[in-house]
OpenMM code with the backbone's topology and positions (N, CA, C; nanometers):
from openmm import Vec3, app, unit

residues = "MET LYS TYR VAL LEU GLU VAL VAL SER THR SER PRO GLU ALA THR GLN LYS ILE GLY THR LYS LEU ALA ARG ARG LEU ALA ALA GLY ASP THR LEU PHE LEU SER GLY GLU LEU GLY ALA GLY LYS THR CYS LEU VAL GLN GLY VAL ALA LYS GLY LEU GLY VAL SER GLU TYR ALA GLN SER PRO SER PHE VAL LEU VAL ARG GLU LEU TYR GLY ASP LEU PRO LEU TYR HIS VAL ASP LEU TYR ARG LEU ASP HIS ILE GLU GLU ILE ALA ASP LEU GLY LEU ASP ASP TYR LEU TYR GLY SER GLY VAL CYS VAL VAL GLU TRP ALA GLU LYS GLY SER ALA VAL LEU PRO ALA GLU HIS MET GLU VAL GLN ILE ASP TYR LEU SER ASP ASN GLU ARG ARG LEU ARG LEU VAL PRO HIS GLY ARG ARG TYR VAL ASP LEU LEU LYS GLU LEU LYS SER ASP LEU ARG GLU GLY ALA VAL ALA GLY SER ASP".split()
positions = [
    Vec3(-8.8528, 1.4351, 1.2831),
    Vec3(-8.7810, 1.5587, 1.2241),
    Vec3(-8.6438, 1.4835, 1.2381),
    Vec3(-8.5612, 1.5430, 1.1002),
    Vec3(-8.4396, 1.4981, 1.0703),
    Vec3(-8.3601, 1.5826, 1.1794),
    Vec3(-8.2318, 1.5397, 1.2039),
    Vec3(-8.1460, 1.6229, 1.3008),
    Vec3(-8.0689, 1.6812, 1.1874),
    Vec3(-8.0277, 1.8255, 1.2053),
    Vec3(-7.9434, 1.9032, 1.1234),
    Vec3(-7.8903, 1.9907, 1.2147),
    Vec3(-7.7561, 2.0281, 1.1828),
    Vec3(-7.6681, 2.1067, 1.2271),
    Vec3(-7.6148, 2.2370, 1.1322),
    Vec3(-7.6803, 2.3450, 1.1507),
    Vec3(-7.6290, 2.4425, 1.0632),
    Vec3(-7.5079, 2.5337, 1.1306),
    Vec3(-7.4003, 2.5687, 1.0726),
    Vec3(-7.2954, 2.6601, 1.1140),
    Vec3(-7.2611, 2.7555, 1.0094),
    Vec3(-7.2218, 2.8724, 1.0423),
    Vec3(-7.1888, 2.9659, 0.9627),
    Vec3(-7.0408, 3.0248, 0.9800),
    Vec3(-6.9748, 2.9943, 0.8689),
    Vec3(-6.8214, 3.0164, 0.8608),
    Vec3(-6.7866, 3.1445, 0.8262),
    Vec3(-6.7048, 3.2389, 0.8656),
    Vec3(-6.6816, 3.3430, 0.8613),
    Vec3(-6.5412, 3.3820, 0.7740),
    Vec3(-6.4904, 3.2675, 0.7407),
    Vec3(-6.3766, 3.2742, 0.6635),
    Vec3(-6.3200, 3.1584, 0.6299),
    Vec3(-6.1985, 3.1117, 0.5689),
    Vec3(-6.1686, 2.9981, 0.4879),
    Vec3(-6.1094, 2.9270, 0.6241),
    Vec3(-6.0437, 3.0113, 0.7081),
    Vec3(-5.9799, 2.9453, 0.8161),
    Vec3(-6.0816, 2.8784, 0.9138),
    Vec3(-6.2007, 2.9495, 0.9205),
    Vec3(-6.2994, 2.9103, 1.0049),
    Vec3(-6.3630, 2.7820, 0.9552),
    Vec3(-6.3674, 2.7510, 0.8371),
    Vec3(-6.4459, 2.6373, 0.7681),
    Vec3(-6.2981, 2.5172, 0.7802),
    Vec3(-6.2158, 2.5693, 0.7759),
    Vec3(-6.0934, 2.4501, 0.7988),
    Vec3(-6.0830, 2.3971, 0.9447),
    Vec3(-6.1125, 2.5125, 1.0289),
    Vec3(-6.1580, 2.4899, 1.1845),
    Vec3(-6.2557, 2.3891, 1.1977),
    Vec3(-6.3670, 2.4152, 1.1504),
    Vec3(-6.4645, 2.3106, 1.1236),
    Vec3(-6.4569, 2.1915, 1.0955),
    Vec3(-6.3755, 2.1668, 1.0029),
    Vec3(-6.3124, 2.0366, 0.9435),
    Vec3(-6.2291, 1.9608, 1.0335),
    Vec3(-6.1518, 2.0302, 1.1095),
    Vec3(-6.0792, 1.9824, 1.2024),
    Vec3(-6.1342, 1.9224, 1.3304),
    Vec3(-6.2413, 1.9984, 1.3777),
    Vec3(-6.3215, 1.9619, 1.4896),
    Vec3(-6.4013, 1.8561, 1.4381),
    Vec3(-6.4558, 1.8315, 1.3092),
    Vec3(-6.5260, 1.7169, 1.2652),
    Vec3(-6.4567, 1.6021, 1.2618),
    Vec3(-6.3290, 1.6238, 1.2170),
    Vec3(-6.2321, 1.4810, 1.2040),
    Vec3(-6.1917, 1.4419, 1.3375),
    Vec3(-6.1832, 1.5041, 1.4364),
    Vec3(-6.1675, 1.4507, 1.5869),
    Vec3(-6.2608, 1.3572, 1.6089),
    Vec3(-6.3882, 1.3581, 1.5708),
    Vec3(-6.4889, 1.2846, 1.5934),
    Vec3(-6.5009, 1.1578, 1.4987),
    Vec3(-6.4525, 1.1699, 1.3803),
    Vec3(-6.4675, 1.0624, 1.2825),
    Vec3(-6.3697, 0.9405, 1.3146),
    Vec3(-6.3979, 0.8124, 1.2664),
    Vec3(-6.3686, 0.6813, 1.2871),
    Vec3(-6.3336, 0.6292, 1.1578),
    Vec3(-6.2357, 0.5052, 1.1459),
    Vec3(-6.2357, 0.4312, 1.0090),
    Vec3(-6.3602, 0.3986, 0.9648),
    Vec3(-6.3752, 0.3835, 0.8348),
    Vec3(-6.4986, 0.3569, 0.7821),
    Vec3(-6.6110, 0.4640, 0.7645),
    Vec3(-6.5939, 0.5864, 0.8276),
    Vec3(-6.6828, 0.7027, 0.8040),
    Vec3(-6.6712, 0.7939, 0.6945),
    Vec3(-6.7790, 0.8193, 0.6279),
    Vec3(-6.7820, 0.8839, 0.4868),
    Vec3(-6.8397, 1.0157, 0.5030),
    Vec3(-6.7911, 1.1256, 0.4514),
    Vec3(-6.8561, 1.2478, 0.4275),
    Vec3(-6.8750, 1.2506, 0.2799),
    Vec3(-7.0094, 1.3199, 0.2608),
    Vec3(-7.0456, 1.3551, 0.1019),
    Vec3(-7.0703, 1.5086, 0.1192),
    Vec3(-6.9980, 1.5872, 0.0256),
    Vec3(-6.9660, 1.7144, 0.0465),
    Vec3(-7.0427, 1.7780, -0.0974),
    Vec3(-7.1012, 1.8572, -0.0998),
    Vec3(-7.1951, 1.9444, -0.2133),
    Vec3(-7.1768, 2.0837, -0.1812),
    Vec3(-7.1847, 2.1691, -0.2958),
    Vec3(-7.1785, 2.2810, -0.2908),
    Vec3(-7.1147, 2.3699, -0.4238),
    Vec3(-7.1409, 2.4557, -0.4660),
    Vec3(-7.1203, 2.5178, -0.5681),
    Vec3(-6.9410, 2.5477, -0.6062),
    Vec3(-6.8848, 2.5585, -0.7321),
    Vec3(-6.7529, 2.5957, -0.7206),
    Vec3(-6.6902, 2.6672, -0.6528),
    Vec3(-6.6013, 2.6647, -0.5591),
    Vec3(-6.5475, 2.7710, -0.4679),
    Vec3(-6.6145, 2.7664, -0.3413),
    Vec3(-6.6990, 2.6899, -0.3034),
    Vec3(-6.7782, 2.7114, -0.2058),
    Vec3(-6.7099, 2.6962, -0.0738),
    Vec3(-6.6088, 2.6059, -0.0851),
    Vec3(-6.4962, 2.5691, 0.0410),
    Vec3(-6.5285, 2.4308, 0.0800),
    Vec3(-6.5586, 2.3426, -0.0432),
    Vec3(-6.5405, 2.1861, -0.0143),
    Vec3(-6.3925, 2.1421, 0.0267),
    Vec3(-6.2998, 2.1934, -0.0719),
    Vec3(-6.1809, 2.1304, -0.0288),
    Vec3(-6.1086, 2.2062, 0.1011),
    Vec3(-6.1405, 2.3387, 0.1129),
    Vec3(-6.1036, 2.3989, 0.2206),
    Vec3(-6.1375, 2.3099, 0.3450),
    Vec3(-6.2780, 2.2764, 0.3301),
    Vec3(-6.3238, 2.1880, 0.4918),
    Vec3(-6.2293, 2.0595, 0.4457),
    Vec3(-6.2108, 1.9615, 0.3825),
    Vec3(-6.1032, 1.8678, 0.3593),
    Vec3(-6.0055, 1.8873, 0.4243),
    Vec3(-5.9237, 2.0281, 0.3967),
    Vec3(-5.7968, 2.0328, 0.4412),
    Vec3(-5.8133, 2.0483, 0.5909),
    Vec3(-5.9122, 2.1301, 0.6658),
    Vec3(-5.9355, 2.0868, 0.8050),
    Vec3(-5.9423, 1.9386, 0.8531),
    Vec3(-6.0472, 1.8600, 0.7752),
    Vec3(-6.0363, 1.7300, 0.8111),
    Vec3(-5.9007, 1.6714, 0.7952),
    Vec3(-5.8286, 1.6921, 0.6990),
    Vec3(-5.7048, 1.6286, 0.7097),
    Vec3(-5.6056, 1.6764, 0.8167),
    Vec3(-5.6039, 1.7935, 0.8837),
    Vec3(-5.5298, 1.8425, 0.9834),
    Vec3(-5.5918, 1.7713, 1.0914),
    Vec3(-5.7111, 1.7548, 1.1100),
    Vec3(-5.7616, 1.7003, 1.2473),
    Vec3(-5.7399, 1.5325, 1.2385),
    Vec3(-5.7068, 1.4901, 1.1281),
    Vec3(-5.6647, 1.3376, 1.1276),
    Vec3(-5.5415, 1.3492, 1.1364),
    Vec3(-5.4504, 1.4262, 1.1355),
    Vec3(-5.2967, 1.4301, 1.1745),
    Vec3(-5.2308, 1.4011, 1.0500),
    Vec3(-5.2922, 1.4469, 0.9226),
    Vec3(-5.2246, 1.4708, 0.7808),
    Vec3(-5.1262, 1.5649, 0.7815),
    Vec3(-4.9944, 1.5353, 0.7205),
    Vec3(-4.9118, 1.6654, 0.7205),
    Vec3(-4.9134, 1.7203, 0.5947),
    Vec3(-4.9487, 1.6178, 0.4950),
    Vec3(-4.9518, 1.6660, 0.3579),
    Vec3(-5.0606, 1.7626, 0.3275),
    Vec3(-5.0281, 1.8634, 0.2422),
    Vec3(-5.1592, 1.9573, 0.2058),
    Vec3(-5.2357, 1.8882, 0.1241),
    Vec3(-5.3767, 1.9182, 0.1529),
    Vec3(-5.5008, 1.8591, 0.0848),
    Vec3(-5.5514, 1.9396, -0.0205),
    Vec3(-5.5171, 1.8948, -0.1482),
    Vec3(-5.5716, 1.9805, -0.2627),
    Vec3(-5.6724, 1.8912, -0.3169),
    Vec3(-5.7370, 1.9694, -0.3969),
    Vec3(-5.8453, 1.8950, -0.4788),
    Vec3(-5.7929, 1.7991, -0.5944),
    Vec3(-5.8421, 1.6781, -0.5655),
    Vec3(-5.8109, 1.5798, -0.6604),
    Vec3(-5.8822, 1.5664, -0.7692),
    Vec3(-5.9354, 1.6789, -0.8346),
    Vec3(-6.0136, 1.6897, -0.9713),
    Vec3(-5.9398, 1.6008, -1.0761),
    Vec3(-5.8466, 1.5964, -1.0977),
    Vec3(-5.7904, 1.5410, -1.2189),
    Vec3(-5.7412, 1.3952, -1.1864),
    Vec3(-5.7085, 1.3586, -1.0654),
    Vec3(-5.7022, 1.2153, -1.0322),
    Vec3(-5.7896, 1.1554, -0.9845),
    Vec3(-5.8884, 1.1881, -0.9393),
    Vec3(-6.0277, 1.1564, -0.8871),
    Vec3(-6.0015, 1.1194, -0.7343),
    Vec3(-5.8995, 1.0730, -0.6995),
    Vec3(-5.8717, 1.0229, -0.5633),
    Vec3(-5.7344, 1.0447, -0.5111),
    Vec3(-5.7364, 1.1046, -0.4089),
    Vec3(-5.6097, 1.1118, -0.3410),
    Vec3(-5.5889, 1.0454, -0.2034),
    Vec3(-5.4976, 0.9640, -0.1739),
    Vec3(-5.4717, 0.8981, -0.0244),
    Vec3(-5.3906, 0.9926, 0.0285),
    Vec3(-5.4075, 1.0279, 0.1615),
    Vec3(-5.3360, 1.0902, 0.2417),
    Vec3(-5.3495, 1.0344, 0.3718),
    Vec3(-5.1985, 1.0353, 0.4268),
    Vec3(-5.2105, 0.9301, 0.5730),
    Vec3(-5.1594, 1.0258, 0.6837),
    Vec3(-5.2293, 1.0035, 0.7707),
    Vec3(-5.2031, 1.0666, 0.9182),
    Vec3(-5.2547, 0.9585, 1.0180),
    Vec3(-5.2927, 1.0022, 1.1418),
    Vec3(-5.3681, 0.9195, 1.2424),
    Vec3(-5.4566, 0.7934, 1.1806),
    Vec3(-5.5188, 0.8600, 1.0844),
    Vec3(-5.6303, 0.7409, 0.9870),
    Vec3(-5.5924, 0.7922, 0.8595),
    Vec3(-5.6033, 0.6979, 0.7463),
    Vec3(-5.6093, 0.7317, 0.6353),
    Vec3(-5.7113, 0.8124, 0.5945),
    Vec3(-5.7010, 0.9166, 0.5073),
    Vec3(-5.7741, 1.0000, 0.4412),
    Vec3(-5.8115, 0.9914, 0.2896),
    Vec3(-5.9364, 0.9386, 0.2462),
    Vec3(-5.9310, 0.9261, 0.0972),
    Vec3(-6.0220, 1.0200, 0.0345),
    Vec3(-5.9625, 1.1135, -0.0149),
    Vec3(-6.0395, 1.2117, -0.0756),
    Vec3(-6.0680, 1.1949, -0.2255),
    Vec3(-6.2078, 1.1744, -0.2521),
    Vec3(-6.2605, 1.1644, -0.3837),
    Vec3(-6.3149, 1.2973, -0.4577),
    Vec3(-6.3132, 1.3002, -0.5651),
    Vec3(-6.3801, 1.4339, -0.6164),
    Vec3(-6.4439, 1.3771, -0.7472),
    Vec3(-6.5854, 1.4080, -0.7475),
    Vec3(-6.6628, 1.3167, -0.8759),
    Vec3(-6.6746, 1.4529, -0.9624),
    Vec3(-6.6216, 1.5551, -0.9500),
    Vec3(-6.6682, 1.6775, -1.0538),
    Vec3(-6.6720, 1.6475, -1.2096),
    Vec3(-6.5537, 1.5844, -1.2291),
    Vec3(-6.5335, 1.5577, -1.3933),
    Vec3(-6.6044, 1.4275, -1.4396),
    Vec3(-6.6926, 1.3858, -1.3371),
    Vec3(-6.7324, 1.2676, -1.4067),
    Vec3(-6.9027, 1.3226, -1.4269),
    Vec3(-6.9613, 1.2706, -1.5452),
    Vec3(-7.1095, 1.2967, -1.5756),
    Vec3(-7.1971, 1.1708, -1.5837),
    Vec3(-7.1342, 1.0670, -1.5743),
    Vec3(-7.2166, 0.9555, -1.5643),
    Vec3(-7.2351, 0.8545, -1.4675),
    Vec3(-7.3243, 0.8163, -1.4165),
    Vec3(-7.3299, 0.7351, -1.2888),
    Vec3(-7.2301, 0.5979, -1.3442),
    Vec3(-7.2506, 0.5633, -1.4574),
    Vec3(-7.1828, 0.4315, -1.4857),
    Vec3(-7.0244, 0.4513, -1.4737),
    Vec3(-6.9790, 0.5839, -1.4980),
    Vec3(-6.8299, 0.6050, -1.4637),
    Vec3(-6.8033, 0.5988, -1.3373),
    Vec3(-6.8823, 0.6318, -1.2608),
    Vec3(-6.8668, 0.6515, -1.1035),
    Vec3(-6.8765, 0.5083, -1.0578),
    Vec3(-6.9741, 0.4240, -1.0840),
    Vec3(-6.9874, 0.2934, -1.0683),
    Vec3(-6.8514, 0.2144, -1.0922),
    Vec3(-6.7906, 0.2426, -1.1975),
    Vec3(-6.6458, 0.1643, -1.2543),
    Vec3(-6.5607, 0.2049, -1.1670),
    Vec3(-6.5350, 0.3192, -1.0798),
    Vec3(-6.4233, 0.3565, -1.0075),
    Vec3(-6.3805, 0.2627, -0.9358),
    Vec3(-6.4828, 0.1572, -0.8824),
    Vec3(-6.4081, 0.0701, -0.7736),
    Vec3(-6.3800, 0.1398, -0.6381),
    Vec3(-6.4780, 0.2352, -0.6079),
    Vec3(-6.4614, 0.3033, -0.4661),
    Vec3(-6.4961, 0.2199, -0.3475),
    Vec3(-6.4924, 0.0966, -0.3682),
    Vec3(-6.5530, 0.0292, -0.2305),
    Vec3(-6.4214, 0.0356, -0.1447),
    Vec3(-6.3368, -0.0117, -0.1923),
    Vec3(-6.2005, -0.0025, -0.0799),
    Vec3(-6.1885, 0.1157, -0.0234),
    Vec3(-6.2382, 0.2367, -0.0720),
    Vec3(-6.2185, 0.3432, 0.0174),
    Vec3(-6.3499, 0.3952, 0.0993),
    Vec3(-6.4691, 0.3802, 0.0354),
    Vec3(-6.5813, 0.3915, 0.1253),
    Vec3(-6.6092, 0.3074, 0.2288),
    Vec3(-6.5372, 0.1784, 0.2039),
    Vec3(-6.5827, 0.1137, 0.3457),
    Vec3(-6.4604, 0.0401, 0.3994),
    Vec3(-6.3337, 0.1168, 0.3651),
    Vec3(-6.1934, 0.0854, 0.4293),
    Vec3(-6.1647, 0.1105, 0.5518),
    Vec3(-6.0480, 0.1373, 0.5976),
    Vec3(-5.9990, 0.1485, 0.7037),
    Vec3(-5.9656, 0.3068, 0.7364),
    Vec3(-6.0032, 0.3759, 0.6429),
    Vec3(-5.9811, 0.5463, 0.6954),
    Vec3(-6.1228, 0.6021, 0.6664),
    Vec3(-6.1074, 0.7277, 0.6455),
    Vec3(-6.2043, 0.8384, 0.6629),
    Vec3(-6.2274, 0.8481, 0.4885),
    Vec3(-6.3476, 0.8521, 0.4447),
    Vec3(-6.3733, 0.8786, 0.2660),
    Vec3(-6.4398, 1.0149, 0.2723),
    Vec3(-6.3915, 1.1184, 0.1924),
    Vec3(-6.4459, 1.2373, 0.2075),
    Vec3(-6.4832, 1.2462, 0.0497),
    Vec3(-6.5884, 1.2769, -0.0123),
    Vec3(-6.6509, 1.2810, -0.1338),
    Vec3(-6.6952, 1.4088, -0.1852),
    Vec3(-6.6300, 1.4800, -0.2756),
    Vec3(-6.6664, 1.6181, -0.3253),
    Vec3(-6.7521, 1.5710, -0.4472),
    Vec3(-6.8747, 1.6602, -0.4457),
    Vec3(-6.9762, 1.6429, -0.5623),
    Vec3(-7.0216, 1.5179, -0.5589),
    Vec3(-7.0604, 1.4625, -0.4251),
    Vec3(-7.1327, 1.3288, -0.4217),
    Vec3(-7.2700, 1.3137, -0.4757),
    Vec3(-7.3347, 1.4233, -0.4855),
    Vec3(-7.4768, 1.4191, -0.5486),
    Vec3(-7.4688, 1.3429, -0.6754),
    Vec3(-7.3537, 1.3759, -0.7570),
    Vec3(-7.3517, 1.2840, -0.8811),
    Vec3(-7.3377, 1.1404, -0.8963),
    Vec3(-7.2937, 1.0889, -0.7595),
    Vec3(-7.3063, 0.9559, -0.7687),
    Vec3(-7.3656, 0.8760, -0.6247),
    Vec3(-7.4875, 0.9642, -0.5907),
    Vec3(-7.5710, 0.9168, -0.4922),
    Vec3(-7.6205, 0.7777, -0.5129),
    Vec3(-7.6637, 0.7661, -0.6340),
    Vec3(-7.7171, 0.5995, -0.6477),
    Vec3(-7.6241, 0.5044, -0.6380),
    Vec3(-7.5113, 0.5096, -0.6453),
    Vec3(-7.3971, 0.3988, -0.6045),
    Vec3(-7.3258, 0.4274, -0.4716),
    Vec3(-7.3448, 0.5266, -0.4051),
    Vec3(-7.2772, 0.5502, -0.2767),
    Vec3(-7.3474, 0.5195, -0.1486),
    Vec3(-7.2801, 0.4967, -0.0458),
    Vec3(-7.3520, 0.4377, 0.0678),
    Vec3(-7.4560, 0.5128, 0.1216),
    Vec3(-7.5463, 0.4721, 0.1906),
    Vec3(-7.6816, 0.5221, 0.2237),
    Vec3(-7.6396, 0.5880, 0.3533),
    Vec3(-7.5603, 0.5372, 0.4221),
    Vec3(-7.5109, 0.5820, 0.5680),
    Vec3(-7.3812, 0.6791, 0.5314),
    Vec3(-7.4110, 0.8009, 0.5810),
    Vec3(-7.2953, 0.9290, 0.5568),
    Vec3(-7.3528, 1.0182, 0.6165),
    Vec3(-7.2537, 1.1300, 0.6463),
    Vec3(-7.2982, 1.2561, 0.6884),
    Vec3(-7.2683, 1.3345, 0.5775),
    Vec3(-7.3781, 1.4179, 0.5211),
    Vec3(-7.3912, 1.5101, 0.4133),
    Vec3(-7.3443, 1.6581, 0.4526),
    Vec3(-7.2596, 1.7240, 0.3872),
    Vec3(-7.2276, 1.8494, 0.4214),
    Vec3(-7.2377, 1.9081, 0.3242),
    Vec3(-7.3456, 2.0178, 0.3028),
    Vec3(-7.3950, 2.1029, 0.2150),
    Vec3(-7.3224, 2.2610, 0.2567),
    Vec3(-7.2392, 2.2950, 0.1342),
    Vec3(-7.2065, 2.4335, 0.1843),
    Vec3(-7.2573, 2.5184, 0.0655),
    Vec3(-7.3058, 2.6545, 0.1309),
    Vec3(-7.3792, 2.7505, 0.0516),
    Vec3(-7.2895, 2.8752, 0.0812),
    Vec3(-7.2695, 2.9798, -0.0233),
    Vec3(-7.2315, 3.1222, -0.0005),
    Vec3(-7.3342, 3.1768, 0.0628),
    Vec3(-7.2967, 3.2651, 0.1451),
    Vec3(-7.3759, 3.3554, 0.2018),
    Vec3(-7.3516, 3.5131, 0.1750),
    Vec3(-7.2181, 3.5326, 0.1457),
    Vec3(-7.1550, 3.6630, 0.1105),
    Vec3(-6.9974, 3.6367, 0.0537),
    Vec3(-6.9292, 3.7204, 0.0233),
    Vec3(-6.7822, 3.6794, -0.0076),
    Vec3(-6.7275, 3.6028, 0.0879),
    Vec3(-6.7248, 3.6335, 0.2258),
    Vec3(-6.6473, 3.5705, 0.3173),
    Vec3(-6.7111, 3.4468, 0.4077),
    Vec3(-6.8623, 3.4592, 0.3850),
    Vec3(-6.9358, 3.3606, 0.4884),
    Vec3(-7.0056, 3.2605, 0.4091),
    Vec3(-6.9988, 3.1781, 0.4626),
    Vec3(-7.0429, 3.0231, 0.4121),
    Vec3(-7.1514, 2.9822, 0.5062),
    Vec3(-7.2550, 2.9106, 0.4602),
    Vec3(-7.3264, 2.8057, 0.5673),
    Vec3(-7.2932, 2.6828, 0.5406),
    Vec3(-7.2608, 2.6121, 0.6555),
    Vec3(-7.2458, 2.4397, 0.6206),
    Vec3(-7.3854, 2.3713, 0.7149),
    Vec3(-7.4312, 2.2992, 0.6212),
    Vec3(-7.5531, 2.2294, 0.6860),
    Vec3(-7.5184, 2.0832, 0.6779),
    Vec3(-7.4923, 2.0329, 0.8173),
    Vec3(-7.4669, 1.8842, 0.8368),
    Vec3(-7.5916, 1.8078, 0.8554),
    Vec3(-7.6003, 1.7159, 0.7805),
    Vec3(-7.7129, 1.6308, 0.7788),
    Vec3(-7.6656, 1.4721, 0.7847),
    Vec3(-7.7355, 1.4291, 0.8863),
    Vec3(-7.6677, 1.2801, 0.9120),
    Vec3(-7.7630, 1.1898, 0.8433),
    Vec3(-7.6952, 1.0635, 0.8038),
    Vec3(-7.7770, 0.9763, 0.7151),
    Vec3(-7.7603, 0.8278, 0.8210),
    Vec3(-7.8055, 0.8005, 0.8862),
    Vec3(-7.7986, 0.6769, 0.9673),
    Vec3(-7.7454, 0.7220, 1.1105),
    Vec3(-7.7891, 0.6056, 1.2004),
    Vec3(-7.7584, 0.6254, 1.3328),
    Vec3(-7.6172, 0.6879, 1.3797),
    Vec3(-7.5218, 0.6079, 1.3306),
    Vec3(-7.3608, 0.6654, 1.3617),
    Vec3(-7.3644, 0.7868, 1.3166),
    Vec3(-7.4075, 0.8747, 1.2302),
    Vec3(-7.3843, 1.0135, 1.2117),
    Vec3(-7.4823, 1.0937, 1.2680),
    Vec3(-7.5880, 1.0550, 1.3261),
    Vec3(-7.6792, 1.1155, 1.4455),
    Vec3(-7.5782, 1.1454, 1.5327),
    Vec3(-7.5450, 1.0311, 1.5983),
    Vec3(-7.4568, 1.0606, 1.7408),
    Vec3(-7.3241, 1.1172, 1.6948),
    Vec3(-7.2644, 1.1164, 1.5727),
    Vec3(-7.1642, 1.2017, 1.5586),
    Vec3(-7.1968, 1.3503, 1.5731),
    Vec3(-7.2935, 1.3588, 1.5016),
    Vec3(-7.3542, 1.5154, 1.4880),
    Vec3(-7.3760, 1.5493, 1.6263),
    Vec3(-7.4448, 1.4750, 1.7260),
    Vec3(-7.4683, 1.5296, 1.8465),
    Vec3(-7.3393, 1.5565, 1.9321),
    Vec3(-7.2536, 1.4699, 1.8952),
    Vec3(-7.1262, 1.5012, 1.9677),
    Vec3(-7.0694, 1.6446, 1.9264),
    Vec3(-7.0676, 1.6394, 1.7998),
    Vec3(-6.9720, 1.7501, 1.7386),
    Vec3(-7.0706, 1.8809, 1.7691),
    Vec3(-7.1897, 1.8895, 1.8080),
    Vec3(-7.2662, 2.0024, 1.8347),
    Vec3(-7.1730, 2.0719, 1.9898),
    Vec3(-7.1308, 1.9634, 2.0695),
    Vec3(-7.0685, 2.0454, 2.1862),
    Vec3(-6.9497, 2.0981, 2.1579),
    Vec3(-6.8814, 2.0786, 2.0392),
    Vec3(-6.7785, 2.1406, 1.9881),
    Vec3(-6.7831, 2.2588, 1.9103),
    Vec3(-6.8956, 2.2451, 1.8557),
    Vec3(-6.9282, 2.3785, 1.7644),
    Vec3(-7.0514, 2.4348, 1.8077),
    Vec3(-7.0594, 2.5567, 1.8536),
    Vec3(-7.1957, 2.6153, 1.8763),
    Vec3(-7.2607, 2.6457, 1.7545),
    Vec3(-7.3839, 2.6243, 1.7557),
    Vec3(-7.4812, 2.6654, 1.6514),
    Vec3(-7.4481, 2.8281, 1.6276),
    Vec3(-7.4375, 2.8525, 1.4953),
    Vec3(-7.4217, 3.0108, 1.4592),
    Vec3(-7.2979, 3.0079, 1.3894),
    Vec3(-7.2198, 3.1440, 1.4392),
    Vec3(-7.0929, 3.1781, 1.3493),
    Vec3(-7.0034, 3.1073, 1.4243),
    Vec3(-6.8724, 3.0794, 1.3353),
    Vec3(-6.7632, 3.0256, 1.4125),
    Vec3(-6.6496, 3.1095, 1.3386),
    Vec3(-6.5495, 3.1768, 1.4351),
    Vec3(-6.4519, 3.2601, 1.4019),
    Vec3(-6.3266, 3.1755, 1.3375),
    Vec3(-6.2426, 3.2530, 1.2659),
    Vec3(-6.1466, 3.2035, 1.1946),
    Vec3(-6.0177, 3.1626, 1.2818),
    Vec3(-6.0171, 3.2095, 1.4049),
    Vec3(-5.8701, 3.1598, 1.4954),
    Vec3(-5.8961, 3.0811, 1.5782),
    Vec3(-5.7985, 2.9952, 1.6249),
    Vec3(-5.8081, 2.9033, 1.7566),
    Vec3(-5.8296, 2.9542, 1.8894),
] * unit.nanometer
topology = app.Topology()
chain = topology.addChain("A")
for resn in residues:
    res = topology.addResidue(resn, chain)
    for name in ("N", "CA", "C"):
        topology.addAtom(name, app.Element.getBySymbol(name[0]), res)
């Protein structure tokens, strides 16, 4: 049976809080793959990850530049594959320095590049439940991410997460 953690976020602030708690467990070389519909909260989660990594700069979607580098306690490489339609385009980006580098790499719309992205990663699927609620489904791919998820579970109780600290 595959280890999965599902958490319901009740607001954008709660989604950011989940990202912050996740970031506190991340290490250099870790990779998160985010998927979900437009507006589901992928960038909102990245904003929380950035905060948890000590980044002071506002994390916005890198849709037009494809990759944004943000610096805090660890570098955060924020990749957005939304505008790319062909696997060859993704393969030609030369993402290895980000994916296997000295920071944390978060890839939005990762499903578009799954054939050329690392097999070991944390998958985060964000789904709409209602106007304010989102379900975040975290699925580890690889031993490192199973361990990370087990640690994270102690920070996030399974179920709803309120928006304030």
